[in-house]
C-alpha positions as CSV (number, residue, x, y, z in Angstrom):
1,M,0.0,0.0,0.0
2,I,2.8,2.5,1.0
3,R,4.8,1.6,-2.1
4,R,1.7,2.2,-4.3
5,M,1.0,5.6,-2.7
6,Y,4.7,6.6,-3.2
7,Y,4.5,5.6,-6.8
8,K,1.3,7.7,-7.3
9,L,3.0,10.7,-5.7
10,R,6.0,10.4,-7.9
11,L,3.8,10.1,-11.0
12,N,1.9,13.2,-10.0
13,L,5.2,15.1,-9.5
14,D,6.4,14.0,-12.9
15,F,3.2,15.3,-14.5
16,V,3.6,18.6,-12.8
17,T,7.3,19.1,-13.7
18,T,6.8,17.9,-17.3
19,Y,3.8,20.3,-17.7
20,F,5.8,23.3,-16.5
21,S,8.8,22.2,-18.6
22,C,6.6,22.3,-21.7
23,K,5.3,25.8,-20.6
24,I,8.9,27.0,-20.3
25,N,9.7,25.7,-23.7
26,G,7.0,28.0,-25.2
27,F,4.0,25.7,-25.5
28,S,0.7,26.9,-24.1
29,A,-2.0,24.5,-25.4
30,I,-1.1,21.7,-23.0
31,P,-4.0,19.8,-21.5
32,S,-3.6,17.8,-18.2
33,G,-1.9,14.4,-18.5
34,K,-4.9,13.0,-16.7
35,K,-7.5,14.2,-19.3
36,L,-9.3,11.5,-21.2
37,L,-10.5,11.7,-24.8
38,D,-13.4,9.7,-26.2
39,V,-12.2,8.1,-29.5
40,S,-13.3,5.3,-31.8
41,P,-11.2,2.2,-31.3
42,E,-11.0,2.0,-35.1
43,Q,-9.1,5.3,-35.1
44,I,-6.2,3.7,-33.3
45,E,-4.5,1.7,-36.0
46,L,-0.9,1.8,-34.9
47,F,1.1,0.4,-32.0
48,Y,4.3,1.7,-30.5
49,D,6.6,-0.9,-28.9
50,V,10.3,-0.2,-29.0
51,N,12.5,-2.5,-27.0
52,N,14.9,-1.2,-24.5
53,T,13.2,2.2,-24.2
54,K,11.2,3.8,-21.5
55,P,9.1,6.5,-23.0
56,P,7.7,9.2,-20.7
57,L,4.1,9.0,-19.5
58,F,3.4,12.6,-20.6
59,G,5.0,15.3,-22.6
60,I,6.0,16.7,-26.0
61,K,8.8,15.0,-27.9
62,D,10.4,15.6,-31.3
63,G,12.3,13.1,-33.4
64,K,11.4,10.1,-35.5
65,W,9.9,8.0,-32.7
66,D,6.5,8.1,-34.4
67,E,7.9,6.2,-37.4
68,Q,8.8,3.2,-35.2
69,V,5.3,1.8,-35.2
70,Y,3.4,-1.4,-36.2
71,N,-0.1,-2.1,-37.5
72,F,-2.1,-2.9,-34.4
73,E,-4.4,-5.4,-36.0
74,E,-1.5,-7.3,-37.7
75,R,0.1,-8.1,-34.4
76,V,0.0,-11.7,-33.1
77,Q,-1.7,-10.6,-29.9
78,F,-4.7,-9.0,-31.7
79,K,-5.0,-11.8,-34.2
80,S,-5.1,-14.4,-31.4
81,F,-7.6,-12.4,-29.5
82,V,-9.9,-12.4,-32.6
83,E,-9.4,-16.2,-33.0
84,H,-10.3,-16.8,-29.3
85,F,-13.1,-14.3,-28.7
86,S,-14.7,-14.2,-32.2
87,H,-14.2,-17.7,-33.4
88,G,-14.0,-19.7,-30.2
89,V,-10.4,-21.0,-30.6
90,K,-8.9,-22.3,-27.4
91,W,-6.0,-20.2,-26.0
92,E,-3.6,-23.1,-26.3
93,D,-4.3,-23.3,-30.1
94,T,-3.5,-19.7,-30.8
95,E,-0.3,-18.4,-32.1
96,L,0.0,-16.1,-29.1
97,Y,0.0,-19.0,-26.6
98,K,2.4,-21.1,-28.6
99,R,4.8,-18.2,-29.0
100,D,4.7,-17.2,-25.3
101,I,5.0,-20.7,-23.9
102,Q,8.1,-21.1,-26.0
103,R,9.5,-17.9,-24.6
104,I,8.7,-19.0,-21.0
105,K,10.5,-22.3,-21.6
106,S,13.5,-20.4,-23.0
107,G,13.6,-18.2,-20.0
108,K,12.7,-15.1,-22.0
109,H,10.6,-12.1,-20.7
110,I,6.9,-12.0,-21.4
111,S,5.9,-8.3,-21.6
112,S,2.3,-8.9,-20.5
113,L,3.5,-10.6,-17.2
114,N,5.0,-8.1,-14.8
115,R,7.3,-10.6,-13.2
116,R,10.5,-12.5,-13.9
117,N,10.7,-16.2,-14.9
118,P,6.9,-16.7,-15.0
119,T,5.5,-20.3,-15.0
120,V,3.1,-21.8,-17.5
121,Q,0.4,-21.8,-14.8
122,E,0.9,-18.1,-14.2
123,Y,0.7,-17.4,-17.9
124,E,-2.6,-19.3,-18.2
125,E,-4.0,-17.4,-15.2
126,Y,-3.1,-14.2,-17.0
127,L,-5.0,-15.5,-20.1
128,N,-8.0,-16.2,-17.8
129,T,-8.0,-12.6,-16.7
130,N,-8.4,-11.6,-20.3
131,D,-11.5,-13.8,-20.5
132,E,-12.9,-12.1,-17.4
133,L,-12.1,-8.7,-18.9
134,Y,-13.9,-9.5,-22.1
135,E,-17.0,-10.7,-20.4
136,E,-17.0,-7.7,-18.1
137,I,-16.8,-5.2,-20.9
138,K,-19.3,-7.2,-23.1
139,N,-21.9,-7.5,-20.3
140,E,-21.4,-4.3,-18.3
141,G,-19.9,-1.9,-20.8
142,Y,-16.6,-0.2,-21.0
143,R,-15.7,1.9,-17.9
144,T,-12.8,4.1,-16.9
145,Q,-10.3,2.9,-14.4
146,S,-11.5,5.4,-11.8
147,E,-15.1,4.1,-12.2
148,L,-13.8,0.5,-11.7
149,A,-11.6,1.4,-8.8
150,S,-14.5,3.2,-7.0
151,E,-16.2,-0.2,-7.0
152,S,-13.1,-1.9,-5.5
153,R,-13.3,-4.6,-8.1
154,M,-10.7,-7.4,-7.7
155,L,-9.3,-7.0,-11.2
156,C,-8.5,-3.3,-11.0
157,R,-8.9,-2.1,-7.4
158,N,-5.3,-0.7,-7.5
159,Q,-5.6,0.9,-10.9
160,S,-5.5,4.6,-11.6
161,F,-5.6,7.0,-14.6
162,I,-2.2,5.8,-15.8
163,D,-3.8,2.4,-16.5
164,E,-6.2,3.7,-19.1
165,V,-5.6,2.9,-22.8
166,T,-2.8,5.4,-23.6
167,V,-2.0,6.7,-27.0
168,F,0.9,8.8,-28.3
169,I,0.1,11.2,-31.2
170,G,2.4,11.3,-34.1
171,R,3.4,14.4,-36.2
172,G,0.5,13.9,-38.5
173,G,-2.1,13.2,-35.8
174,D,-1.9,9.4,-35.9
175,L,-3.2,7.8,-32.7
176,I,-0.6,5.3,-31.7
177,C,-1.4,2.8,-28.9
178,R,1.3,2.6,-26.3
179,W,-0.4,1.0,-23.3
180,G,-3.7,-0.8,-22.8
181,K,-3.4,-3.1,-25.8
182,H,-5.7,-5.8,-24.2
183,R,-8.5,-3.3,-23.6
184,L,-8.1,-1.8,-27.0
185,A,-8.2,-5.2,-28.7
186,I,-11.3,-6.2,-26.9
187,A,-13.0,-2.9,-27.7
188,K,-12.2,-3.4,-31.4
189,I,-13.5,-7.0,-31.3
190,L,-16.8,-5.8,-29.6
191,D,-17.1,-3.0,-32.1
192,L,-17.5,-0.4,-29.4
193,Q,-18.3,3.1,-30.7
194,T,-15.9,5.0,-28.4
195,I,-13.6,4.4,-25.5
196,P,-11.8,6.8,-23.2
197,V,-8.0,7.1,-23.8
198,R,-5.3,9.1,-22.2
199,V,-2.8,11.0,-24.3
200,G,0.7,10.4,-23.2
201,V,3.3,11.9,-25.6
202,R,2.5,14.3,-28.5
203,H,5.0,14.8,-31.3
204,E,6.3,18.4,-31.3
205,Q,5.0,18.9,-34.8
206,W,1.5,17.8,-33.8
207,Q,1.7,20.1,-30.7
208,M,2.4,23.0,-33.1
209,I,-0.9,22.3,-34.8
210,R,-2.7,22.4,-31.5
211,E,-0.9,25.7,-30.7
212,K,-2.1,27.2,-34.1
213,V,-5.7,26.2,-33.5
214,A,-5.7,27.4,-29.9
215,S,-4.3,30.8,-31.0
216,A,-6.6,31.4,-34.0
217,E,-9.4,33.9,-33.6
218,K,-11.6,32.2,-36.2
219,Y,-11.7,29.1,-38.3
220,S,-10.9,31.0,-41.5
221,D,-7.5,32.0,-39.9
222,L,-6.3,28.5,-40.2
223,N,-4.2,27.5,-43.2
224,N,-5.1,24.4,-45.2
225,Q,-2.5,22.2,-43.5
226,V,-3.9,22.9,-40.0
227,A,-7.6,23.0,-41.1
228,T,-7.3,19.5,-42.5
229,H,-7.1,18.2,-38.9
230,I,-9.9,20.2,-37.4
231,G,-12.0,17.0,-36.8
232,H,-9.2,15.3,-34.8
233,P,-10.3,14.3,-31.2
234,D,-7.2,16.0,-29.7
235,L,-8.3,19.4,-31.0
236,R,-11.8,19.5,-29.5
237,D,-10.5,21.3,-26.4
238,V,-8.8,24.1,-28.4
239,I,-11.6,24.8,-30.9
240,S,-13.6,27.9,-30.0
241,P,-17.3,27.2,-29.5
242,E,-18.0,30.4,-31.5
243,W,-16.5,29.0,-34.7
244,N,-19.0,28.1,-37.3
245,I,-17.2,25.1,-38.7
246,P,-18.9,23.3,-41.6
247,P,-20.1,19.8,-40.4
248,H,-18.3,18.0,-43.1
249,K,-15.0,19.5,-41.8
250,L,-15.6,17.7,-38.5
251,R,-15.4,14.3,-40.0
252,V,-13.5,11.5,-38.2
253,H,-9.8,11.9,-38.6
254,S,-8.5,9.2,-40.9
255,Q,-5.4,7.3,-39.9
256,K,-2.7,5.9,-42.1
257,T,-2.3,2.2,-42.6
258,L,1.0,0.5,-42.8
């Protein structure tokens, strides 16, 4: 309990220091790192998973990190989830299971298990929690971590806002899943209309688009490059309610496909 409280305090301190660091660097349109966006799961087409790196939980970052991505639905994990939940394939017959069991026997790390040298039994227990999560979301709806924690549910009683599905936003506005791949996969399989996501890192070039929208006095002040993104969910909080934006301009932001 004490360790968990210390961890939360450190996270909150990191959010505050990162926020003011961004302010010092000249950015002003910076929402809280705890703010959630409602987005369609289908809008999140990419996955960011770079080995041997520890990306920040929140902030603005330049560079080519947003090019190091994979197609979310082409990953073994998602395909195996589809096989299991949509087609009734047993876990042990999925590619995910076969791959991870081989890794366990070889003494390799399993990213989904937060422990060293997991056993096959522990891995199968982890798969069972995915079954429980699927049934919970299917029967009771998708809820935020704070909603679940308030009910003191066994699966997530210790969870917090950092455990929400977290996306990074690339230079062109692409929503890139960084954490919460299991919940996102289930949301896609259940064809949910929207889910709450937390924005972790924004590419500096994308942040400049937010800055331009936030500083514009009217919609017509935006150049074509910026106006193209006006329907993006991450711009809702910086669009003036007084702007008379044509409805077709507020279409769902399209994502690139690898």
